[in-house]
Structures are given as C-alpha cells and as structure tokens.
N, C-alpha and C positions, 0 to 999 in steps of 0.2 A: 700820806698812803703813796710812798712810792717802793717799786720792786725793781731792781734793776735799772734806774733811771727811768722807768715808765709810771705813768699815772695808773693805779687799779681801777681808781673812780673818776671817770670823764664826764662831761656832762653828755655828750655823744652816747656813752654806753647805759647813764641814765634813762636817757630819752628810750633807747633801744628797749632798755629791760620793760618800762612802763609802757610803752606801746606794745609791746609781747604780752605782759599779764593782762592788760586791757582785751587784747582781741581775743584770748585763749576765753578769759571769764567774766568781763564784761562788756562785751558786745553791745547789747543792748541799751547801752549807755550812747552809742554813737550811732546805730541805725534800730530805731522801733516804734512802734504805735500807741506807747505806754510815755505819760510823764514821767519825767525823773525826780523830780521834787514837787509837790503842791502844798500851796496854805491855802485850807478852808474854813473859814469859821474861825478863824486864830489857831488851827490845829495843823500841825506841817505832817504830812505824809510823803511815802514815796512809793509809788504806783507800780514802778519798774520793778519790783522784787514781789509783786503779789500777781497771780494767776487769776484773779477774779475780778479785778478791777477792769472797767470799759472805760475806752476813751470818752462817750459820753457822759460820762459822771464825773469827769473834770471840768465839763464846760461852764459850771456856777463856781469856780474855785477862784480866789482875788488874784494868785498868783499860780502859773505854771510852769518849769521848766523843760524842756522838752528836747531829745536827741536832735543833733544835725539833720537825720535823714530820720525824716516820718513815718516810713513804712517799716514792717518786720519785711524778713524774706519772704515769706510765703502771703502777704497780704495780697489780694487780689485788689487792682484799680480796673474797674469794667470800661471806666471812661476812658481809659489808655490804653487796649488791650491792641493786642496785633503789633506787635514789634512798633512801638514807636519813640522814634531817634530821641537823642538828647537836644537837637536842635531845632527839633519840630516845634510846632504848636501844639501845648498840651490843654487838656480839657482840665482843670485844677481852680478851687477855689482863691488859693493865693500862692505866693510866690514860695512858701517853706512847704506846701506839698509838691513842689516841682521834682520832675525824676530827672537828677542831674547828668545819667549817665543811663537813662532810656529804660526802655521794660520791655519784658520778653512777651512771647505769643499771649500769657494768660492776663498781661497785666502787672507782672512781679514786678518791684525795682531791683535794677540790676546792682545798685549800687549796694542798698541791702543784702543783697546776697552776697557779693564782694565780700564784707565786712564780716557775714557770719561766716562766709565757707574760707576766709583767712584763718580763723579761730579752728575749723573742723581740719583743715590742711596741716596747722601748725602742731595741734592736738596728737595728730596721728603721726606725723614726723616724730616728736619730740617721744612720744610713747613708743613709737615703733622702733627709733634708733635705741632708747635707754635697755626696752626688751633684749633688742639684736647683741648690745654688749654684755647684758649677762649673761646669755647663753654662751657668747662666742669667745668673750677674754677669758674666762676661767679655763676653756678646753683649749685654746692658744696655747696661754702659759704652761698648760700641763703637757700640753704633747713636746711643746720646747725644751721645757726642763728634765723631766720624767724619761723621754725619748724610750727607747727599748730595754735599758741594762739597770733601771733604778728600782722598777717596781717589780715585785716577785710573791708570785702566787703559789699556793700547795694546790693537790687536785681537788678538793673538796671546794676550795674558791670560785676555780674554773668550772666548776660544775652549776655551783648555784648562779653563778654570771650566764651562763650560757640559758640556763633553764627560764631564768626569769626575765632576759631580753624575749625568748620563744613566746612566754607566757605576755608579755606587755604589747606583742605585736600581735599577738590573736585576738585579744580583748578590744584593743584600738580598731582594729578592723571591722568589728561588730557596733563598735559603740560611736564611731567616728560620725556619721550619718544619721545619730537621733540624738547627741550628747553636746551642749553648749562647748566651741572650742575651748573657753576660757575654763571651766570647770575641767575638762580633759586635760588642757596644760598643767594646770596647777596641779592634778593627780599623779601627773605623770613626775614633777619636781619633787611631790611628796615621796613617792615610789623609789628615786633616784637616792632619795636622802637616806629611806630605810636599808634600800641595798646597799649602800655604801657602810652605814654603820655594822649590817650584816656582815659584811665579807671582810670588814676592818676585825671583828671580833672574831670570824674564824680562824684570821690569819697568826691570829695569838697560838696557833694550836701547833705543838711539836711535831712537824711532818717537813717533808722535803720539799724543798719551792723551786721555782722556775720563773726565769723570766718573763715577763709580758711583754708582747709588739706593742706597747701601745702605739706610740709613734706611727708604727707603720700601716696597722688599721685605722687608728684617725685619720691620718692623710690619705689612706685609701677613699676614705667615706667623703673628706671634703673634695679629692678631684671626681668621685663620682656625682654630687652634689652638681661642682661646676659643669660637669658634661651636659647638664639639661639645661636646655633655655629655661631662663628667670620667667619670663611671661608665659610658655606653654605649663609650666609648674603650677604659676599662680594661675592661673583659668583652672587647671585640673584640681587644683585646691579648695576653690572658690565655688564650685561644682558638687563637691561632698555635701555644701550646707543650704538647706531650702530656705531659711530664714535670714536673709542678710542682716548683720550687726557690725559697726565702727569698731566693736572688740575684736570681732572675727578678721576684720581688715587688719589690725595693727598686729594681732598674733602671725597671721600669715606672712605679710611684710616681712616682721621680723626673722620668722621661719627660714625667709627667703636670702636675708643680710649674712646671719652668723657665721656662714661658711667664709663670707670675704674677710670677716674680722678675724677669725681663725686663724684664716691661713696667712694674713700680715703681721699679726700678734706671735704667731709661731716664729716666723722668721724673726723678728725683733729680739725675742726670748733667747733662740738660738744662739744671736750675736752678744747680746748681753751677759749669757753666761758663761761665755771663755773669757770675759775680762777678767783680769787678774784679782780686783778685789772680790769676786763672786769666789773664784777659784779657793780664793786664803782662808774665806768662811766657812765653804765646804771642808778645805782641811783640818780647820778648827775645831769641827765637829758639831755646828749649828745645824738644828733641825730644816729639814725642806721647806717646812712652814713659814720658819723664821727669815730664810736667805730670799724666799719668792716674797713676802710682806713688805723687808725692809730692805733688798737690795733690788732686787728685779722691778718689781711693781713700781714703785718712784722712776727708774728710768723709763717707765714706759708711758709716762703721763700725756709727755707732748704729743706721741703719736699718736694717742687715745684720742684727744683732742681733734685733732686731725683726721681721723677715720670717722668719728661722731658726725663732724660738719660732711664728711662725704655721705656717710648712710641716711643722715636726715636729708638732705639735696634729693638723694635717690628714692627716698622714702615717698616724700611730698610728689614728686613725678608720676612714683607708681600709682601712688593714690587718685592723683587727675586722670593718668590712664587710663584705670579701672572706672571712675566715674565716668569720663568722654565716652565709655561704650557701655555704660548703663549696668555696671558688675558692682558688686561689694558693700556698698551703701545702700541703707535703707532708704522709702520714699520719704520720711520726714528730713532726711538730712539734708542741707545744702552745702555745695563744695563746687571750688573754683573749674573743676573738670564738668561738673553737671551743666555751669553755665557756658562751658566752651561747646557742649555738646547741642547748644540751642543755636551756636554761628553756622549750623549747616543750611540754613535758609539765608541765601546768598546775598538779600538786602540789608540784612540784620548784621550789618559789620562791627556796631559796637560790641555784640555778644562775642565777639572773637579778641576784639582789640584790648579792653578793658581788663576782663580776666585773663586772658593772654599776657598782657603786659603787666601784669601783677605776678603772674606766675614766674615768669623771665625774670624779674627784678629780684624776688625772692632769691632764685637759684641763683643770679651773679653777686648779690650778697653773698652768701653762703659761699660761694666760689672764693670771692675778694677776702671773706675774713680767712679762709681755709689757708689762703696761701700769705696773709699776714701772720697768721698764727703759726704756722710752719716756718716761717723766718726767725722765730723766736727763739726755737729748739735746734 
C-alpha cells in the first residue's frame, strides 16, 4: 500500500478514521445512559439501539456493558447541579457515575456534552464543506476556463436567462421565510438544471450569437459577496428563518463559503489553462467537457484537499460562534459552542477549558494536516 514512497494506510490514519466515524454515528457508545450490551435470561440484547429501553429494565440482567461515560448529554443529575467542579466532592452512588469533567448549572455532564457535541460540530463541518465545494468548484472552473470569449448565446438565450433570473429572485423573496431552506435549495438546483437544458436547446437555433461575459459577471458577483462581512450576512440569513435547524446551519455556512472556493479554483484554472498540454488538447479539437474532466480537474485535486481542510475548520468555528451566541441550532442539539456559552459563569472554569480545548485541538489538527497535505503537492 505504497504511493510515492508513503503509506496510504497507516495505524494513525486508521485510528483517526475510526474515531471520526465513532463520534459522528456512534457517540452513544462513548457517552449514554443506556447499556451497550446486555445478557438477560440467556438472551443477548443491545439497548443502545432501542428508544424504549429504560436503564431500570437492565438491573436484573446477569451482564451489562455500559459506555465509559454513564450520562447522556441532556440527562440532568439533580444531586450534582449548579456547576459541580471535576475535582469537587460529588453525590454519586459509585465511581462509575462520576462527572469526570464536571457539570453545568442544571447538572448535565460536560464530558457527555463534549462527546455528542463533537459529532454535531464535525457533521456540520463535513456536510457544509461538501456542499460549499459542490457549489464553488464547478463555478470556479467554469469562470477560469470559459472566461468571456468561449460561450456564445443568441438573443433568445439572453432573454430566457434574464427572465428566469428575475422570476427566481421574485419567488424566493416570498418563499424564503415560509419554506424550508433545504427544500428551497434543492428546488433552485433543479431549476438551474432545467434552465441549462433549455438554454442549451435554444442555442441550436440558427441565429446570430454574441459572446457572453461570463467571467466578468461571475467575478463581479464574487467581489460583491466578499465585500459583505461574513458574520453580518450570516446573522441576516438566520433571521429569515423562524425555526432553527441543523440543515439550515449547514446550508447557510455553505452559502457563505462557496465564494472563497470559487475565487481560488478560478485562479488555479486560469493557470492550468495556459499549460502547453491543455492548449494542445484544445488545438486537437477535444470538447470542453473532456478537457475539464481529464486535464484540468486532475490538476486541481491537491488544491481542493487543502481548500476543503481550511473550509471545514472555518465551518466548525462558525458553528461554534453561532451556538455560543444562542443562534442556529435547535434547543435539543448540543455542541461545543453551547457548552462554551455556559462559561459566562466566572467560577465554572471547566466549562471554558474542556470544550474550548477540544475546539482548539481540532482546529490545530486540521491546520497541521493542511500543511502536511499541501507539502505533498
């Protein structure tokens, strides 16, 4: 398993992937009030996957395997409320029920909140990064490759495009406050696909065509987006939705990140397009799609990995900022930012040290991996 003299599958990478998958999908195996495995009357069950099993129902079992942290993130321990320090004396039945990282004002376990909050923060970061790449990479490649002298439209194509844009903006202004952002986003993507197919079919008509200043208008949109501070635009978008949702946060973060990706990919594409092998492919008559897929995109893979790492770090930090301010995520979700918000109490130092330390370590980890990956390309 060697590529370029380096091991693709090393022990550290395998452990890292397993840890990431566990935090994203199996956090109940690390922190939860339900047993992972129970043997009752000769039958083996896994209460961790059941919603209806109570902890009292496993008391008569001959064997039970519990998570290392015996609390769920929203489980309230009334005997250890009002900010109990990790080093303070705790009112617990046994050491298995100790709050190793302390509790918050209501008596919720900080360690359980950190474990489950890691899954939320990483999930938002991963999906927001994927969606921002999905929006920014095709646009950046298109702006850098086609520029202002490749795409040619006739008058009907111009008219259909302008009318369609005004039509979409008009209806979005009415639907954005009453429709789910997820549904609205997918509806816009489907409409863009239909518009592309329609304009492409109209382009086959035998009419005089004119150059489309695609790169000029596209780059002006990117400059307009960069001129607005991200935090102000983020708060403005969040105010449009009355019901907070994880999906809304993911899509909003992606909508704020795609412009940076498009700018960087556009610059990379402009450089790659001037290479001799790309110019030779264009001279030989290969289609634009073939050149983009087989010549330009493979040269962008290294840059895409580095950009994705930076975007993910920014998405995690942005989600933590929103949660700290009490915005974005619904009440039933826990995240590192929400735990940090509890640190406003001056004597609850552990509410700032442990969640903040996890956030800093994650950002440093992503930064170190970004530097290491960028050195390979």
